[in-house]
C-alpha positions in Angstrom: 114.1 112.7 158.6 116.4 115.7 159.2 119.2 113.8 157.7 117.2 113.0 154.5 116.2 116.7 154.1 119.7 117.9 154.6 121.0 115.3 152.1 118.5 116.3 149.5 119.2 120.1 150.1 123.0 119.5 149.7 122.6 117.5 146.5 120.3 120.2 145.0 122.8 122.9 145.8 125.7 120.9 144.3 123.7 120.4 141.1 122.8 124.0 141.0 126.4 125.2 141.5 127.7 122.7 138.8 125.2 123.9 136.3 126.2 127.6 136.8 129.9 126.9 136.4 129.7 126.2 132.6 132.6 127.8 130.5 130.6 127.8 127.2 127.9 130.3 126.8 124.7 129.0 125.3 123.0 131.0 122.6 119.8 132.5 123.7 117.1 134.1 121.8 115.1 133.4 118.6 118.2 133.7 116.3 120.1 131.1 118.2 117.2 128.8 118.4 116.2 129.1 114.7 119.9 128.7 113.6 120.1 125.4 115.5 116.7 124.2 114.3 117.7 125.1 110.7 121.0 123.1 110.9 119.2 120.1 112.4 116.5 120.2 109.7 119.1 120.4 107.0 121.0 117.4 108.4 117.7 115.3 108.7 116.2 116.2 105.2 118.9 116.5 102.6 117.9 117.9 99.3 117.3 115.4 96.6 117.4 116.1 92.9 114.3 114.5 91.5 114.0 114.7 87.7 110.2 114.1 87.8 109.5 117.2 89.8 109.7 120.7 88.3 111.1 123.5 90.3 109.5 126.8 90.4 111.8 128.4 87.9 111.8 125.5 85.4 109.6 125.7 82.3 107.9 122.6 81.0 109.7 120.7 78.2 107.9 121.6 75.0 109.3 118.5 73.3 108.1 116.1 76.0 105.7 113.2 75.0 102.1 113.7 75.8 99.8 110.7 76.8 96.3 111.6 75.6 93.7 108.9 76.4 90.4 108.7 74.5 88.7 108.0 77.8 89.9 108.6 81.4 87.3 106.2 83.1 85.4 103.1 82.0 82.3 101.8 83.7 81.6 98.0 83.6 78.1 98.6 84.8 76.4 95.8 86.7 78.5 92.6 87.0 78.0 89.2 88.8 80.2 88.3 91.7 83.3 86.6 90.7 83.3 87.9 87.2 86.7 88.8 85.6 86.3 91.7 83.1 88.7 93.4 80.9 88.8 96.8 79.2 91.3 98.3 76.9 92.1 102.0 77.1 93.6 103.7 74.0 96.0 106.6 74.1 97.8 108.7 71.6 101.2 110.3 71.9 100.3 113.9 71.0 103.8 115.1 72.1 107.0 115.6 70.0 109.2 112.8 71.3 108.7 109.0 71.8 106.5 108.0 74.8 107.8 105.2 77.1 105.6 103.8 79.8 107.8 102.8 82.9 105.1 101.3 84.9 101.3 101.2 85.7 100.1 100.4 89.2 96.5 99.8 90.3 95.0 100.9 93.6 94.1 97.3 94.5 95.5 93.8 93.8 92.2 92.8 92.1 93.0 95.0 89.2 95.8 94.2 86.7 97.1 96.5 84.0 99.1 95.6 80.9 100.5 98.1 78.5 102.4 98.8 75.3 106.0 98.0 76.2 107.8 99.5 73.1 108.2 103.4 72.7 105.1 105.0 71.2 106.2 107.5 68.4 104.7 110.9 68.2 101.3 110.6 66.6 101.1 106.8 67.2 98.7 105.0 69.5 99.2 102.6 72.3 96.9 100.5 74.7 96.5 100.0 78.4 94.5 96.9 79.1 92.9 96.7 82.5 91.6 93.5 84.1 89.3 93.5 87.1 88.6 90.4 89.2 85.4 90.9 91.2 85.9 87.7 93.4 85.0 88.5 97.0 83.8 92.0 96.3 80.2 93.4 96.5 78.7 96.8 95.7 80.1 99.7 93.8 83.9 99.5 93.1 86.2 102.3 91.9 89.8 101.4 91.1 92.5 103.8 90.0 95.4 103.0 87.8 98.5 105.3 88.0 100.5 105.3 84.7 104.1 106.5 85.1 105.8 107.6 81.9 108.3 110.0 80.5 105.6 112.8 80.3 105.2 115.9 82.3 103.7 115.4 84.7 105.1 111.8 85.0 101.8 110.3 86.4 98.7 110.0 84.4 95.5 108.5 86.2 92.8 106.4 84.7 90.0 104.6 86.4 87.5 101.8 86.1 84.3 101.2 88.0 81.7 98.4 88.4 78.7 97.5 90.5 79.0 94.1 91.7 75.5 92.6 92.3 74.7 90.6 95.3 74.7 86.7 94.9 71.7 86.6 97.4 73.6 84.2 99.7 74.0 86.7 102.5 70.7 88.5 102.0 70.2 91.9 100.4 73.2 94.4 100.3 72.4 97.6 102.3 
């Protein structure tokens, strides 16, 4: 037992002496810690130039296209389970340059958007047709469609909703 204690004490003393004999001083204090953290953060998160994000000093482009929908949301009302319903949203380019829709993505795979593929000239109209498949769904449904275009901001949201009635097979819906 004495031998184990003596060996442990000797090992601890050796480690302590080895740690004290460092030639390079370490930075101590808030400034040294903050500088090291800032360097590590800059290396881990490099700055990316994203043209879709406006900086604090940038002004909006006055000549950018503007997508103006006649309605932002459409309610299908009550529909039967398994129904596939469609609605066409209309929009006008109220900006000063041609509007190009890059993509439209729904919040659920049950909703499929189709849109005008060619550029929409200033003052001209375009469409966004949205199809909703209610198969396997019950109750109130709200689906969002994010439309990405060369507008500022680059994403415009539209939505559909429907109340899918119960088919009565599983009893009443609570």
